[in-house]
VEXPA-629229 format. One record per atom (N, C-alpha, C, CB): x, y, z. Coordinates in steps of 0.1 Angstrom, whole numbers, plus 5000, padded with zeros to 4 digits. Glycine has a CB too. Layout:
# residues N
XYZ/...
END
This chain:
# residues 557
493646875085/494446985086/494847025100/493847085078/496047115100/496147165113/495147305117/497447195115/494947295130/493847395135/494147515132/493647385148/493447605125/493747755123/493647825135/492847825113/494547955136/494648035146/494248165143/495948035152/493348215152/492948365148/493548465157/491448375148/494148565151/494848685158/494448805156/496148685155/494748915167/494349045162/495749105156/493749145174/495649155143/497049175138/497049335138/497349105121/496049425140/496049545140/494849585147/496149595127/494549725151/493349775155/492249745144/493549925157/492349745131/491449705122/491849585114/491049815113/492349485118/492649365110/492749245117/493849375103/492049135114/492349015120/493148905113/491248975122/493948825118/494748745108/494148595111/496448755110/493948525102/493548375103/494748295098/492148325095/495548225106/496548155103/496348015102/497348185110/496947975090/496847835086/498047755089/496447815071/498347635083/499447585084/500647645079/499347475080/501847665086/502847755078/503647675070/503847835088/502847655057/503447545046/503147625034/502547385045/504147625023/503447695010/503147565000/504547815002/502047525000/501647404991/500247444985/501547245002/499847374976/498447364970/497447354980/498147254961/497647254990/496747214998/496247315010/497247095003/497347405015/497047505023/496347625016/498247545031/496747665004/496147744995/494647724993/496947724984/494247574990/492847564989/492147575002/492447454983/492747535014/491947555025/491747725027/492647485039/492747815023/492647965024/491448005014/494148035020/491547945003/490747994992/489247964996/491247924979/488947835002/487747785005/487247885018/487947625008/488147905026/487748005038/487248145033/489048035047/488248215024/488048335019/486448345013/489148365008/486348245004/485048244997/483848255007/484848114989/483948145017/482948145027/482648245038/483148035032/483748325042/483648435050/483248555043/484948445057/483448575028/482848675023/481348655020/483548705012/481048535019/479548495018/478848555032/479448325016/479348515042/478748535055/478848685060/479448445066/479748765052/479848905055/479649005043/481048935060/478648945034/478349015022/477649125026/477748935011/476649155035/475949245039/476349325050/474849205041/477649315052/478249385063/479449505056/479049265074/479049615054/479749705049/480949755055/479149785046/481049715069/482149755077/483249655075/481749755091/483049545070/484249455066/484749495051/483849285066/485949545053/486349635039/486849515030/487749765041/487749435034/488149335025/489049215032/488949395013/489049095023/489948995027/491248955020/489248895028/492348945025/493648945019/494348815019/494649055026/494148735008/494748585010/496348605008/494148474999/497048535018/498448535013/498848375014/499448645021/500348335015/500648225016/500148125026/501748235016/500048155038/499448065047/498448115056/500348025054/497848235052/497048325061/496048405052/498048425070/495048445060/494148535055/493648655063/493048475051/493748775061/493848875068/492648955064/495148945066/491848985074/490349035072/490549205078/488848915082/490449285070/490349425072/489049485076/490849485060/488749565085/487349605090/487549765095/486849495103/486449825095/486149955102/486149945117/484750015097/487249975123/487049935136/486150015147/488449935141/485650135138/484650225145/483250175145/484750365140/483150065137/481850015133/481549855137/481550055118/482649805139/482649655140/483649605151/482949585127/483149515157/483749445169/484649335165/482749385178/486149315166/486849235162/486449095169/488149285164/485649075181/485248965186/484048905177/484848975201/483148985172/482248935161/482848875149/481549035156/483848945144/484348895133/485148745135/485248995127/485748745147/486248625150/485248515152/487048635160/483948545155/482848435157/482748395143/481248495164/482448485133/482148465120/483248375113/482048595113/484448415117/485748345111/485448195116/487248415119/485348185129/485148055132/484047955125/484848065146/483048025124/481847955117/482347935101/480348065117/483048005096/483647985082/484647885082/484248125077/485447875092/486447785092/485747645096/487447825102/484747635103/484147515106/483247455095/483347525117/482547535084/482247515073/482947445062/481947605070/484147515062/485047465052/486247365057/485747585045/486047305068/486947215073/487147095064/486247165087/488247075063/488646945054/488847005039/487346815054/488747125034/488947185021/490347145017/488647335022/490747135007/492147105004/492447164990/492446935003/493347104983/493747164970/492647134958/495147104966/491747044962/490547024953/489347064959/490546884950/489347114972/488047144979/487347274978/488247124994/487547334966/487247474963/487047484946/488447574969/486247594943/486247624927/487447664924/485247744923/488247584916/489447644910/489347764902/490047554901/490247854902/490347974895/490547954881/491348074901/490648074872/490748064859/492348054856/490048184852/492748004843/494047994837/494248114830/494347864828/495348194832/495548294825/496848284815/495648404833/496648274802/497748254793/498548384790/497248194781/500048384793/500748514792/501948474782/501248584806/501948554770/502948534759/504048584765/502548614745/505148514763/506448564767/507448544757/506848524779/508248634753/509548624746/510748614753/509748734738/511348494750/512348464757/513748464750/512148354762/513448574739/514848584730/515548714731/514548584714/516948694731/517848824729/518048894743/517248934717/519148984743/519249044754/518349154760/520349084754/517549204748/516649314751/515449254761/516049374737/515149134757/513849084766/514448974776/512349014756/515548924773/515948834783/517348824787/515748724778/517748944794/519148984796/519948874806/519049134802/519248804813/519848714823/519748574821/519248724836/519348534807/518948414803/520248314803/518348424790/521248374799/522548294799/522948274813/523748374791/522748364822/523348344836/522548234842/523148494845/521148224840/520348104844/520947964837/518748134839/521147984826/521747844818/523047824826/522147884799/524247914827/525347884835/524947824850/526148004836/524147874856/523947824871/523147704870/523147944881/522347664860/521447564862/522047444851/519847624859/523147474845/523747374836/522747314825/524247264845/521647414823/520747384811/521047464799/519147404815/520647404788/520547484775/519547584776/520347404763/519547704767/518547784766/517247734764/518847864757/517047664752/516047594749/515247504760/516447524739/516047444768/515547354779/515147454789/516747244784/515747564795/515247644804/513847704798/516347754808/513647754787/512347784782/511447674781/512547834770/511747574778/510847464776/510247424791/511647344769/511147424800/510547384814/510047494820/511447304824/510247614819/509647734825/508347754820/510347844823/507947724808/506747744799/505947604800/507247784784/506347514807/505347374806/504647384821/506247204804/504347444829/503747464840/502747554840/504447474849/501547504849/500547604852/500947664867/498947524851/501447774867/501947834881/500647894890/503147944878/500547854901/499247894911/499748024918/498947764923/498848114917/498848244921/498648214937/497648344913/499448234944/499148204959/498748354967/500848134967/499348454961/498948584968/499248704959/499748604983/499048814959/499648924955/500149034961/498848974948/501349104959/501749194968/502949244960/502049144983/503849334970/505149394965/504949504957/506049304958/504149484945/503849574934/502249554932/504649544919/501549644926/500149634921/500049544911/499649754916/499549414913/499349324905/500549194904/499049404891/501549224914/502549124911/502148994918/503949174916/502148884911/501948764915/503048684922/501548704906/502648644933/503648534941/503148384936/503548544960/504048344927/503648214920/504348084927/504048224904/503647964926/504347864930/504147744920/504047824944/505147654921/505147544912/506347564901/503747534905/507547634905/508647634895/509047494895/509947724898/509747454884/510547344886/511847364893/510747294874/512247284901/513547314911/514647304902/513747224925/514547244888/516047254881/516447394876/516247164870/515247504878/515647634873/516147724885/514447704867/516147664898/516547754907/517747824904/516547704919/517847944906/518948044901/519148164913/518548124885/520448184919/520248294931/519848434924/521748314940/519448514933/519248654929/520548724924/518748734940/520348844916/521548914912/522248964924/521149034902/523448974925/524249054936/524049194937/525649034935/523849254926/523649394926/522249424918/525049474919/521249454927/519849474921/519849564909/518749524931/518949564900/518849654890/517949774898/518149594875/518249884889/517449994894/516050024888/518150114893/516149954876/514749964867/514849844860/514650114856/513549754862/513249654855/512049674846/513049564864/512049644833/510849694824/509549634828/511049654810/508249684828/507149654830/506849524820/506249764827/506349414825/506149294816/507349184818/506149344802/508449234825/509649134826/509249004836/511049224833/509748884829/509448764836/511148734841/508648644825/510648664854/512248654860/512148554870/512848804867/513448494874/513548384885/514448444896/514248234879/513948424908/514848474919/514648354927/514348624927/515948284931/516048174939/515048054934/515848214953/514048014943/513147894941/511847964933/512747814956/511548114930/510348154927/510648194911/509848274936/509648204906/509348274894/508748394894/508648204886/508448494888/507548614890/507248694876/508248714902/506348774877/506148864867/506049034871/504848814861/506949104865/506649244871/505649314861/508049344873/504549354869/503549424859/503649574859/502149394863/504849634864/505049764860/506649784864/503949884867/507049904858/508449894860/508949924875/509049984851/510149864880/510449854893/511649834894/509749764899/512549864905/513849794908/513549654912/514649864921/514649594910/514549434915/516049374912/513349334906/516049244921/517249174920/517149034913/517849164934/515849014905/515548874899/516248864886/514148834897/516448764881/517048714869/516048724857/517448584872/516248814848/515248854838/515548744827/515349014832/514448664823/514548584813/513648594802/514548464817/512848694803/511748704792/510848844794/510748574793/509948864784/509148974787/507948954780/509749104784/506748974784/505548984778/505049114774/504748934786/504549124760/503849244757/502349244761/504049254742/501849184769/500549204777/500549274789/499849084779/499649374790/499649464802/498749384810/499049614801/499649314821/498549244830/497949334840/499249124837/498549484842/497949574850/497849704844/498449584862/496649744841/496349874834/495149934839/496249854819/495450054843/494150114851/493350194840/494650224865/493650164828/492850234816/491850144812/493750274803/491950004818/491149894812/490249854821/491849774807/489149774818/488249684828/488349554822/486549734829/488849454828/489049454841/490649534842/488949304848/490849594853/492549654858/493349534856/492749714876/492949434866/493949324868/493349204860/494249284884/494149124853/493848984846/493648854855/495048944837/494048894867/494148744875/494248814890/495848644870/493848694900/493748724914/494248574922/491948764918/494448624933/494948504942/494048384939/494948534959/494548274936/493748134933/493848094918/492148144937/494048204910/494048164896/495448114893/493648294887/495548054880/496948014875/497448084863/496947864872/498448094861/499348144852/500048044842/500148204858/500048054829/500747974820/501548064812/499747874811/502848034810/503548124802/503648054788/505048174808/503448124776/503648084764/504648144756/502448084758/505748084750/506748124742/506448184730/507548024739/506748324725/506348384712/507848444709/505048504712/507848454695/509048514688/509048674691/508948494673/510148724688/510348884689/509448924679/511848944685/509048894667/508248914656/506848924663/508348794645/506448814669/505048804677/504848904685/504848694684/506148934693/506049044705/505749164698/507549074712/506549194689/506349344680/504949364676/507249344666/504149264670/502849264664/501749224673/502749194651/502049224684/501049164695/499749234694/501549174711/498749174694/497349204693/496649184707/496749114683/496849284717/496149254729/494749234731/496249344737/493949294723/492449284722/492149144719/491749384712/492649094709/492848964702/492848874715/494348964691/494048884719/494448784729/493648764742/495748814733/493348874745/491948874756/490648834754/491649004761/490548844739/489048794736/489248634735/488448854720/490448594731/490748444732/490548374745/491948424729/490648464755/490648414768/489348444774/491748484777/488448484769/487048504772/486948644779/486348384780/487948734779/487748874784/487548984775/488848904793/486948944763/486649054753/485449134758/486448994738/484449064762/483349144768/483649244779/482449064773/484349214789/484949294798/485549414793/485849214805/486649384784/487649494780/486649584770/489049424772/485549564764/484649624756/483949734764/483849514750/483749714777/483049824785/483849934786/482949784799/483050054786/483750174787/484050214801/482850284782/485250274800/485850294815/484950454817/488150314815/484550444829/483550544834/484550674837/482650484847/484450784832/485250884835/484450984845/485650944821/485251024856/484651104865/484551264861/485451074879/483151324863/483051454860/483151544871/481751484854/483551644872/483651744883/483251874879/485151744888/482551934891/482152084890/483152154894/480952124899/484152244884/485252294888/484852434895/486152294877/485452464907/485052594912/486052694913/484652584924/487252644907/488552754908/489752684906/488552824923/490852734912/492052664909/493152744915/492252634893/494452674916/495652724922/496752684911/495952644938/497852764913/499052734905/500152724913/499252824895/500952614912/502152604920/503252684916/502652474921/503752794921/504952864919/506152784923/504952994925/506352724935/507352664940/506852544948/508152754948/507352414945/506652294950/506852254964/507152184942/507952304970/508552274982/509152134981/507552304993/509552074991/510351964993/509751844987/510651945006/508451804993/507751674988/506251704990/508351534997/505651784981/504251814981/503351724972/503951964976/502451664977/501851564970/500151594973/502451414975/499251544963/497851544965/497451394972/497051574950/496751414983/496551334993/494951325000/497551375003/494451204997/492951215007/493051085016/491351204997/491951035019/491950915028/492350805023/490650885033/492850795012/493550655005/492550575001/494650575015/493050464996/492450354989/491950254999/493450294978/490850194995/490150105004/489849994996/489050155011/490049855001/489649714996/490449684985/488249704993/491649734982/492449674970/493749614976/492949794958/493949594987/495449544991/495449384986/495749565010/494349334985/494449194979/495049204965/493049124978/495049304959/495649304947/497249364944/494749374940/497749384957/498949454959/499049624959/499849404948/497749674959/497549804959/497649864973/496349844952/498749944975/499050004988/497650114992/500550094986/497650115003/496450215010/496750345007/496450205026/497950395006/498350535006/497450645014/498550574991/497150765010/496250855019/497250935028/495350765029/496751025036/497451115042/498151045056/496551225046/499351085060/499851035071/499351065086/501051055070/499051195084/498251235096/496951285094/498951335103/495951185096/494651205094/493751315105/494151065094/494451315115/493851445124/493851585117/494751475137/495251595112/495351725106/494651765095/496551745102/494451645086/493751635074/492351655077/494051515068/491751605087/490251615089/489951755094/489551495099/490851815102/490651945107/490552025096/491651985117/491652025088/491852125075/490452125067/493252075065/490052005063/488951985059/487752045064/488951885058/487552015077/486552085084/486452235085/486452025095/487752295085/487752425086/487152515071/489252455090/487452415061/486952475048/485552425043/488052445036/484952355051/483452315051/483552195039/482352465047/484552145040/484752025028/484051895032/486351985024/483751815023/483351675026/484751615033/482851585013/484551515042/485551465051/486851395042/484751355060/486551355029/487551285021/487951355012/487151185016/487751505011/488151585001/489751584999/487551715006/490451584988/491551584986/492251704990/491751544974/493451724992/494251824998/495751824996/493951815012/496651905000/498151894997/498651855010/498652034993/499551735009/500151705019/501851785017/500051545019/502351815027/503751895024/504651795034/503852095028/506151835033/507051785042/508151865044/507451665039/508151915055/509052015061/508952135053/510451965061/509452145039/509352275031/508052275025/510452295020/507152375025/505952385019/506052465005/505052455029/504952474998/504952524986/504552684985/504052444978/504852754972/504352864973/503352864962/505352964972/502252924963/501052904956/500353044952/500152804964/500053044938/499153154936/497753104934/499553234925/496553194938/495453134936/494753214924/494653134950/494353124916/493753164903/492153194902/494153054893/491453194916/490153204917/489953244933/489253064911/488853284936/488653314950/488253194957/487653424952/488953164971/488353054976/488753064991/488952924969/488352964999/488852955014/490152855013/487652895025/490952855022/491852765025/492352755040/492952805017/493052645044/493352645059/494852545060/491852565069/495552575068/496652495070/496852435085/497852585067/496852305084/496752245097/497952165098/495452165099/498452115110/499651995110/500952085116/500051925092/501852065110/503252115113/502952275110/504552035103/503252355118/503052485117/504152565109/502952535130/503652645098/504752715092/504852865098/504552715077/505752895107/505852985115/506253125107/506752935125/506853105095/507153225087/506253225075/508653215083/505253165073/504453175062/503653295061/503753065063/503753335048/503153475045/501953445032/504453595039/501053525037/499953535026/499753675022/498453475031/500053705008/500053855003/501053945015/498353915002/502153855020/503053955027/502453965041/503054105019/501353915046/500953905061/501153775067/499353945062/501153755079/501353635087/500353545084/501453655101/500453435084/499253335083/499053245094/499353245071/497953255098/497653165112/497453035107/496253215122/497852935117/497552805117/496052775121/498652725126/495452645115/494152605120/493052715120/494352565134/493052785108/492152905108/491752905093/492853045112/490052905090/489752945075/490153085073/488252915071/490753095059/491253215055/490653225040/492953225056/490253365037/489753375025/490753445015/488453445026/490753385004/491853414994/491153474981/492853274990/491653564974/491153634963/492153584952/490953804965/491553574940/492353534928/493353634926/491453514915/494553604924/495753674924/496753664938/495253814922/496253624948/496853634960/497853514959/495753624973/498853534968/499953434970/500253374983/501153484966/500253254985/500553184999/501953144996/499453055004/502953185005/504453135006/504353065018/505553255007/504552935020/504552855032/505752845041/504252725027/506952845032/508252845039/508552705045/508352945050/509352695057/509752585065/508752565076/511052615070/508252435078/507552395089/508452395101/507052265086/507752415113/508352395126/507752315133/508452495133/508352245144/507752155157/506752045150/506652265170/507252005137/506751875132/507251875116/505051875134/506751785110/507151755096/506351755084/507551645097/504951735087/503851725077/502751825079/503151575077/502351905069/501352025069/500451975060/501952185066/499052025063/497951985053/497352115048/496851895060/497052145037/496552265031/495252205024/497552325021/494152275029/492852225024/492452355017/491652165036/491452335006/491152454998/489452424999/491952464982/488552514999/487152494999/486752414984/486352645001/485852314985/485852224973/486752104972/486152304963/487952124977/488952014977/489752034963/488051844979/490851984964/491551954952/491251854942/492551954954/490851884930/490251784919/491551704914/489551874906/491351584912/492351494906/491551364903/493651454917/492051294893/491351184888/491651054899/491851154872/490651004902/490450924911/490850764907/489150944915/491650714913/492050574909/491850464921/493550574905/490850364918/490450274929/489650364941/491650194934/488950474937/488150574944/489150644954/486950494953/490350664950/491050774959/491850854947/492150704972/492050984951/492951094945/494551064951/492251254951/494750984962/495850994967/497050954959/495850924978/498351014960/499450984953/500350904961/500051114948/500550794951/501750684955/502750694946/501250514955/504050784951/505050804941/505650664937/506150884946/505950604945/506650464941/505950384931/506750384953/504650374933/503850314921/503250394910/502650254927/503750514911/503250614900/501750614898/503850564887/500950614908/499650614907/499050744916/499050464912/497750774911/497150864921/497651024916/497650814937/497051104924/497451254923/497451314912/498551274928/498651374908/498851434894/499951354886/499251604895/499551254879/500351174870/501351084879/501151284860/500851064893/501650964901/502851034906/501950844893/502951184907/504251214912/503951334921/505451244900/504951394926/505051504935/504951614928/506151514944/504451734931/504151864925/505451914921/503451954934/505251994909/506252064905/505852214900/507051974895/506852284901/506752454896/506052434882/508552544893/504952534882/504052544871/502852444870/504752534860/502852354879/501552284878/500352364882/501552174886/499352344876/497852404879/496852304884/497252464866/496252324894/495352234901/493952304898/495852214917/492952224898/491652264898/491052234912/490852194888/490052334916/489452304929/487952294927/489852414940/487252204935/485952184935/485152304939/485752074943/483752274935/482652424940/482052354952/481252504926/482052454962/481252424972/480152534976/482152394983/479052484977/477752584977/477552644993/476252494972/477752555002/477552585015/478752565023/476452505020/479352685025/480952685032/480552635048/481852855033/479352675053/479152675067/478352505070/477952825072/478252425062/477852305063/478352215072/477752265054/479652245076/480352165087/481052255097/481452065081/480852215110/481452285118/482952315119/481052235128/483452445114/484752455111/485552525120/484952525100/484852555135/485652615142/485452555157/485352755141/485452405156/485252325167/486552315175/484652195162/486552375188/487952385196/488252255199/487952485209/487352165201/487852015206/488651955195/486551905210/488151975180/488751925169/490351985168/487851945156/490252115169/491552185168/492352145178/491452315168/491852115191/492852065203/493351925199/491952055219/492751845191/493051715190/494251695180/491951645185/494551815174/495651805163/497151795170/495651945152/497851705169/499051685175/500151685165/499151555182/501351745170/502651775161/503851715169/502851945157/504251605164/505551555169/505351515184/506651665168/504151475189/503951465203/503951585212/504851385207/504051705208/504151815213/505251795226/502851855216/504951785236/505751785249/506351645252/504951825261/506051575244/506051415248/507651385246/505051305237/508451355255/510051325252/510451205263/511051495254/510351065258/510351025244/508851045239/510950865241/508551055227/507251005220/506750885223/507351005207/505650855232/505050725235/504050685222/504250745251/504550565218/503650525208/502950395213/504250505195/501450415213/500750305220/500450205207/499250355229/500850065211/500649955201/499849845207/502049895197/499549755197/498849635201/499549525197/497549625197/499749385204/500349285200/499649245185/500249175211/500449185177/500149145164/500349005159/500949225158/500248985148/500248835142/501448765145/500148815126/502748815145/503948735150/504648785163/504948735139/503748845173/504348875185/504748755193/503548965192/504248625191/504748525199/505948455190/503648425203/506448525178/507448465172/508948525180/507348485156/508748635187/509748685197/509548635211/509748845198/510848575217/510648555231/510548665240/511648485235/510148605253/509748715263/510848805266/509248655276/512148765266/513348845267/513448945256/514548765268/513148915245/513348995233/512149095231/513548905220/511149055236/509849145235/509849255246/508449065237/510349225259/510649315270/511749415267/510949245283/512849385260/513749455254/513249575246/514449355247/512349515236/511749605228/510949725234/511049525219/509849685245/509249755251/510149855261/508249665256/511249825263/511949905273/513049985265/512649825283/513149965253/514150065245/513850195241/514650005233/514750295242/514250425234/514850415221/514650575242/513950445209/514750455197/514750615193/514050345185/515650625181/515850765175/515350725159/517650835178/514350845156/513850855143/514950865134/512950965141/515150805122/516250815114/515850905100/516650675110/516750975093/516351075085/516050975071/517451195083/516250855072/515750775061/514350745059/516350665061/513850785070/512250755069/511450855059/511650765084/510350785055/509350825044/507950785045/509850775030/507250815036/505950755035/505650605036/505650785025/506850535030/506550385031/506850325047/507550305020/507750395051/508150355066/508950445073/509050235065/508950435086/509750525097/510650415102/508650615110/512050465100/513150395103/513650435116/514050395092/514350355124/514950395137/516250365141/514250335146/517150435147/518450385151/518250355169/519650505146/518950245174/518950235188/519350105191/517650275194/519050025203/519649895206/519049785197/519349855221/519949715193/519549595183/518949485195/521149525173/517849405190/516949325199/517949175197/515049315192/518949175187/519649065186/518948955187/520549065195/517748935178/516948835179/517248725165/515548915181/518348735159/518648695148/517648705137/518848575151/517848595129/516748625116/515248635117/516848515108/514848715112/513448745114/512548725103/513248885118/513048645092/512148605082/511148525084/512748555073/509948555078/508848465080/508148435063/507648535091/507248365063/506648325050/505848475050/505548165050/505948525037/505248655037/503648665038/505448705025/503248755046/501848785047/501548935049/501348715058/500148965052/499849115049/500349195060/498249145047/500449315056/501149415065/500149525069/502349495057/499549545080/498549655082/499449785084/497549635096/498549915085/499250045088/499650045102/498250175085/500850085103/501450075117/502149965120/500550095128/502349845114/502849725117/504449765120/502649615104/504849705129/506449705134/506849615131/506949715148/507949595120/508649495113/510049505123/508649535095/510649385124/511949365129/512849335121/512049285137/513749425115/514649395103/515749295107/515449525098/516649265097/517649165102/518549205112/518349105092/518549345111/519649405122/519249415135/520049545119/517849375136/517449365151/516749505153/518849355160/516349595144/515749705146/514349735141/516449785140/513449825147/512349845144/511949915130/511849895153/510949875121/510649955110/509149965110/511349895096/508650075112/507150105113/506550115100/506750235122/505750065092/505250065080/504050165080/504949925075/504250265069/503250365069/502250365058/503850475070/501750455054/500750485043/501250405031/500550645040/502150435025/502850375010/503550255012/503850475002/503350185023/503850035025/503549945014/503249955038/504349855014/503949735005/502649655011/505049625004/501749595006/500649535013/501149385017/499449535003/502249345014/502749205021/504349235022/502349055011/504749135032/506349135035/506549005044/506949285043/508049005043/508548865048/509248875061/509448805038/509149005068/509849025080/508749015094/510749175079/509148965103/508148925115/507749065120/508948845128/506649075127/505949205130/505849165146/504349245120/506549255155/506449245169/505249315174/507649285176/504849405167/503649515174/503049585161/504349645186/502149645165/501349735155/500949865162/499949655149/501349975157/501250135163/499550155160/502450265152/498950205170/497650245170/497550365160/497350285185/496650395154/496450505145/496750635152/494950505138/495950675164/496250785170/497750815171/495750785183/498550705175/499850735176/500750745163/500350645184/500250675154/500850685141/500450825133/500250565132/499650905136/499151035133/500251115140/497651065139/500651095151/501751175160/503151135153/501651125178/503451005150/504450975145/504951035131/504350855144/503651035123/503951115108/504351265111/502551115097/504451315124/505051455123/506351435132/503951585130/506851335133/508251315139/509251365132/508651185142/509951445135/511351495126/512451385130/512051665132/513551375121/514751275124/515451345137/515851255111/515551255145/516151265159/515151265171/517051395160/513851255166/512851225178/513051105185/511651205174/513051115199/513150985205/511750945208/514050995218/511750775205/510350725209/510450605216/509650695197/509250575223/509150445231/508050375226/508850475245/508150235229/506750165221/506150105235/507050025206/504950145236/504150085248/502850005244/503750215257/502949875247/502249775242/500849755253/503149665240/499749755244/498449745253/498049605250/497149855250/498349515261/498449375263/497049315264/499349345274/495949405265/494649345265/494149305250/493649455272/493349195252/492949135238/491449185237/493148975237/491249195224/489949255218/489249145213/490149355207/489749015215/488948905207/488248835216/489848805200/488048855228/487248765237/485848805238/487748765251/
END
């Protein structure tokens, strides 16, 4: 096998790059490495997770508690132990049977198109598609979306010229040389040739996911009648998953200490905390707050645990009625005209609210995102250990959506408001909004997994350019206008995307991936913005000028 390469992909991730070839042999090497590395680090909680992709494995870690140089040493040991592993050099994963109805426009609206493009009859398409065990190389794009290998080249069909805005959950589709399975409703441009009644991703079930990278999927044709009377429990029991399904889902119990009611929601107000840890290998986004400095300060002011959920706002804040007594604090972008029972509200200060009081935030200034914390924290059901809202995936927070007028939220009970230092001047001084006086805003970066993809001239042009934040930016990514790098196609074999990764799009412009980013992607990454700078960028209004500054020192020696 080709010698693997270990690179720093971000402040908190390493990437082990194998031969850039999508095949079972490389997948076998990656699977063997992941298993061995996990064994060597099983007693290291600072190692958060390992994310296998087509031709690489990314190791995410707590950069405050672990040295990347140490992890490189462990990775080299794992590589030496698994040297020579191939398609048959590791324990094969399980094979998951997926029932699929290939019949009719309702379930297979593009089957005729596939037949026309491939010159095959419908029965032949179904027979060929369902006669293969598809290897799951990786998961990404959506929670539980499997990237499958092994589709017969006779079925290759171009993607739709106009993507659908809504593809039903369970749809089985063909896009170019690949076939896939949509675990949840999503936009998409693949050709839908069938649908499964089986929920391959279900947060109400244990296990939530029916498969992982390294497993195989086998599609089995069923009729419309079988689809309508499908018995999921029986099907799962036949696959040996009945015992797991029978386990009761543990429901979290909270000690409620009060509540608030949303009178007006603002522009984009969501429940957020520190985000999801250790689930990117399943395609679950990290999510969580965009500006952790402001989030930490707001919780400290209220005496909360450091990961207590709060409200994150964007530009226009909410109007809130307190239904019980509590403390609150607002940090981040200041609401200069905010009123609390008609009086001016101070930022970065703990304020006592009585039941019936009203907070009207208004518009933010000198920044974009504000954080409103309440003593005890906002109570919301935790999914994968986090209450954070991901609107795209419709997960977390309050039913996976932004807040609306009339929503009522419960607050936790806190016994000792003074148990944390809430008036720490240094902490208050660390909160940044839009880089304050920086013009342009300088974003400190590290070189990343594809920095060498770009030539020296292109890289220097990137570092010298001044870019402007676009209005189309959101929690998934920050877009920019400015000089194109003119570097041609930047497509790569999809791999992991860390927080702050700077992709270069086909237009030659940077795109900085943020909290709700996809876990994997197929554009080359020229750099990765450090977390401290990402918190500043989270406050950058459209029109803000930015400049990327590369820290060229290596942390792997």
